[in-house]
C-alpha atoms as one frame of an Amber mdcrd trajectory, in Angstrom:
protein
   0.000   0.000   0.000   1.351   3.433  -0.966   2.010   5.806   1.939  -0.015
   9.048   1.845   1.693  12.250   0.794   2.359  14.553   3.750   3.086  18.271
   4.094   6.826  17.724   4.105   6.570  15.876   0.808   4.641  18.727  -0.815
   7.184  21.324   0.286  10.103  19.140  -0.761   8.482  18.427  -4.119   8.658
  22.167  -4.822  12.367  22.129  -3.897  12.904  19.108  -6.141  11.220  20.828
  -9.089  13.512  23.840  -8.640  16.532  21.507  -8.700  15.189  19.903 -11.871
  14.780  23.310 -13.529  18.217  24.653 -12.675  20.374  21.529 -12.275  22.078
  23.627  -9.622  21.425  23.760  -5.875  22.516  27.373  -5.464  20.292  28.629
  -8.289  17.372  26.568  -7.019  17.855  28.166  -3.615  17.965  31.651  -5.122
  14.671  31.037  -6.902  12.965  29.863  -3.709  14.668  32.260  -1.316  16.497
  29.600   0.723  20.095  28.441   1.028  21.677  25.729  -1.097  22.160  23.659
   2.071  18.422  23.882   2.795  17.725  22.612  -0.727  20.179  19.758  -0.232
  18.708  18.841   3.156  15.156  18.831   1.776  16.166  16.600  -1.130  17.922
  14.164   1.175  14.827  13.898   3.354  12.576  13.401   0.329  14.802  10.656
  -1.074  14.849   8.878   2.285  11.068   8.969   2.601  10.511   7.809  -0.976
  13.238   5.190  -0.811  14.817   6.108  -4.166  17.631   8.362  -5.376  16.195
  11.285  -7.353  19.356  13.248  -8.155  22.882  12.143  -9.014  25.380  14.707
  -7.733  29.061  15.153  -8.499  31.432  18.069  -7.959  30.664  19.268 -11.479
  27.090  18.316 -12.273  23.588  17.753 -10.952  21.577  15.247 -12.982  18.203
  13.629 -12.400  18.187   9.871 -11.984  15.702   7.754 -13.922  13.371   7.911
 -10.906  13.933  11.664 -10.711  13.035  12.130 -14.370   9.841  10.133 -13.834
   8.873  12.154 -10.765   9.666  15.431 -12.544   7.412  14.521 -15.473   4.599
  13.621 -13.094   4.837  16.680 -10.844   5.596  19.500 -13.281   2.093  19.814
 -14.743   0.115  19.567 -11.478   2.363  22.063  -9.671   2.050  24.494 -12.579
  -1.734  24.195 -12.311  -1.578  24.896  -8.575   0.458  28.013  -9.274  -2.037
  29.176 -11.881  -4.937  28.563  -9.488  -3.300  30.649  -6.758  -2.380  33.381
  -9.254  -6.002  33.529 -10.455  -7.018  34.729  -6.971  -5.371  38.082  -7.769
  -8.631  39.216  -9.358 -10.249  39.086  -5.906  -7.473  41.011  -4.104  -7.416
  44.763  -3.574  -3.655  44.687  -4.223  -2.350  41.981  -6.594   0.701  40.102
  -5.368   3.199  37.667  -6.789   6.770  37.537  -8.034   8.166  38.098 -11.519
  11.574  36.802 -12.612  12.799  38.439 -15.822  15.857  37.896 -17.990  16.454
  41.159 -19.852  18.978  42.112 -22.516  21.304  44.855 -21.243  20.022  48.044
 -22.890  16.377  47.111 -22.355  16.929  47.025 -18.592  17.635  50.750 -18.359
  15.848  52.023 -21.487  12.587  50.085 -21.183  12.175  48.575 -17.720  13.773
  51.162 -15.408  11.560  54.098 -16.568   8.356  52.315 -15.470   9.528  50.660
 -12.263   8.754  53.605  -9.994   5.137  53.653 -11.098   4.915  49.859 -11.064
   6.152  49.732  -7.457   3.640  52.413  -6.465   0.711  50.719  -8.184   1.541
  47.171  -7.116   3.557  47.265  -3.870   2.872  43.575  -3.185   4.494  42.364
  -6.432   8.185  41.444  -6.298  10.366  41.866  -9.400  13.620  39.931  -9.794
  15.490  41.195 -12.868  18.599  39.593 -14.358  20.269  41.733 -17.029  22.304
  39.666 -19.477  23.165  39.693 -23.158  23.578  35.908 -23.167  20.854  33.831
 -24.743  19.085  32.071 -21.888  16.455  29.342 -21.868  13.959  31.231 -19.709
  12.019  28.078 -18.847  15.065  26.106 -17.728  16.401  29.185 -15.936  13.262
  29.557 -13.837  12.290  32.888 -15.417   8.718  33.955 -16.086   9.734  35.855
 -19.215  12.593  37.374 -21.172  13.023  40.664 -23.035  15.178  40.735 -26.178
  15.366  42.302 -29.610  12.531  41.054 -31.795  14.781  39.159 -34.191  16.334
  37.036 -31.422  13.194  35.745 -29.662  13.014  31.903 -29.690  10.407  30.665
 -32.147   8.637  28.408 -29.634   7.705  31.339 -27.374   4.762  33.715 -27.231
   6.065  37.255 -27.867   4.644  40.761 -27.468   6.258  43.924 -28.799   7.190
  46.438 -26.098   8.891  49.169 -28.142   9.113  50.784 -31.541  11.901  49.682
 -33.874  15.394  50.696 -32.768  17.918  52.788 -34.690  21.561  51.659 -34.528
  24.300  54.277 -34.885  28.059  54.816 -34.564  29.508  57.456 -32.226  32.828
  58.571 -30.762  34.123  61.305 -28.492  34.933  64.672 -30.101  38.532  64.232
 -28.891  38.853  60.875 -30.675  37.455  62.288 -33.928  39.735  65.319 -33.747
  42.763  63.066 -33.329  41.861  60.259 -35.745  39.499  61.921 -38.191  35.810
  61.342 -38.932  34.835  58.278 -41.002  32.677  59.300 -43.957  31.733  55.811
 -45.136  31.594  52.402 -43.426  34.701  51.323 -45.351  36.672  54.038 -43.535
  36.259  52.109 -40.272  39.121  49.852 -41.366  41.486  52.617 -40.322  39.894
  53.243 -36.925  39.713  51.665 -33.475  36.232  50.193 -33.110  34.891  48.880
 -29.805  33.768  45.336 -30.545  30.433  43.974 -29.349  30.577  40.447 -27.931
  27.267  38.655 -28.413  25.709  36.209 -25.977  26.965  33.256 -28.048  30.557
  34.634 -27.881  30.574  35.841 -31.511  31.815  39.359 -32.256  28.996  41.393
 -33.741  29.358  42.560 -37.324  28.229  46.190 -37.472  25.237  46.726 -39.759
  24.803  49.597 -42.191  22.603  50.800 -45.000  24.191  51.306 -48.429  23.240
  51.942 -52.069  22.422  48.255 -52.517  20.589  47.816 -49.235  21.680  46.722
 -45.774  24.978  44.949 -45.189  27.188  43.981 -42.239  30.849  44.639 -41.700
  33.542  43.089 -39.534  35.333  46.041 -37.928  38.840  46.112 -36.382  38.394
  45.647 -32.629  41.348  45.637 -30.270  38.895  46.272 -27.426  35.846  44.021
 -27.023  33.067  44.145 -24.408  29.648  42.585 -23.868  28.125  45.444 -21.858
  26.837  48.514 -23.680  27.308  50.917 -20.759  30.963  49.901 -20.465  31.414
  50.469 -24.190  29.804  53.903 -23.977  32.066  54.851 -21.065  35.117  53.750
 -23.046  33.975  55.696 -26.103  33.464  58.819 -23.969  37.017  58.331 -22.693
  38.303  58.363 -26.289  39.021  54.632 -26.664  37.352  54.403 -30.065  34.124
  54.300 -32.026  31.148  52.526 -30.495  28.067  51.009 -32.120  24.745  50.868
 -30.327  21.105  51.767 -29.945  20.476  55.467 -30.601  18.364  55.781 -27.436
  21.236  54.464 -25.288  23.763  56.864 -26.842  21.448  59.882 -27.044  22.062
  61.323 -23.514  25.821  61.323 -24.139  25.367  62.892 -27.549  23.117  65.631
 -26.153  25.690  66.312 -23.441  28.362  66.795 -26.096  30.420  63.847 -24.865
  29.818  61.754 -27.991  29.328  62.724 -31.618  27.354  60.514 -34.035  28.960
  59.599 -37.361  27.825  57.735 -40.493  24.194  58.686 -39.825  23.367  58.369
 -43.531  24.225  54.682 -43.200  22.312  53.996 -39.957  19.943  51.020 -39.924
  16.744  50.353 -38.005  16.087  46.956 -36.426  13.302  45.182 -34.520  12.301
  46.689 -31.186  12.260  44.960 -27.820   9.832  42.083 -27.304   8.859  40.243
 -24.145   8.478  36.482 -24.526   7.310  33.636 -22.326   6.451  29.919 -22.598
   3.317  29.283 -24.601   2.269  26.336 -22.468   1.750  28.405 -19.326  -1.043
  30.793 -18.467   0.290  34.335 -18.205   0.709  35.174 -14.490  -1.342  38.181
 -13.382   1.747  40.025 -12.089   3.519  39.605 -15.433   0.423  40.744 -17.320
   0.263  43.929 -15.215   3.965  44.573 -15.873   3.490  44.189 -19.644   0.379
  46.381 -19.611   2.233  49.210 -17.853   5.135  49.213 -20.324   2.719  49.215
 -23.246   0.759  52.011 -21.567   3.758  54.250 -20.824   5.773  53.413 -23.984
   9.255  54.461 -22.803  10.647  53.779 -26.295   7.503  54.338 -28.331   5.374
  51.541 -29.698
């Protein structure tokens, strides 16, 4: 006869599901707000009560056992439904609550999300927002995120996506001091004789700068002795005279208006897809995430 499930099992099942999502005890603990040792202790107790090993652990990896895979498949759907049922109660609360975990591409964090967060916190003080800013491509489901925000052209095809901004203009800029010393490029081909700050993409490739020409858009590999994967660091280096930088017009605009950067090659600037938020299609949209999306679309920090 199968023993009944008790309260400890239910709590530890949630810990186990977090381990299965992250394959990492520390990350599972961060998601649930507990320590890695608490996660480990809960798993050990669950395995002892069930009488089977659920997770195989080494110094380098955390993998589900065959029994763990079976349990994960069985629990994932029902626990998701429980979460959706609890989230649905927000319509009966005076102040919606919940927690949103977002993975956001660098520039979108300060150009799109930051401008609305003051109002969001005032409207919905019971909703927690956990934002991870990264240019690396992340599996938001496996990473335990509710949603991600990226440029429209990089959203995974198996996700539901909503546009959050107008299209983005990409430009080249440098400090006046750099241009005075090295000259101003008049055509993209002139960049071969300049120091260009390289953009490292999330997949470790170096971004080929894109331009518009007589025959349409094209991309160009530029000489890059300095490479970075963070736009604000690249802007700071460009302001300091390290070279030409390539980025979203909206991110460079405050520095241009302050006279610290000067745009060049504007006749060759291209426009690309705006920021989109995306989330797994198999899950009902959490109320807290829906309110967050609605506010950005209402306030339109970057147009829409």
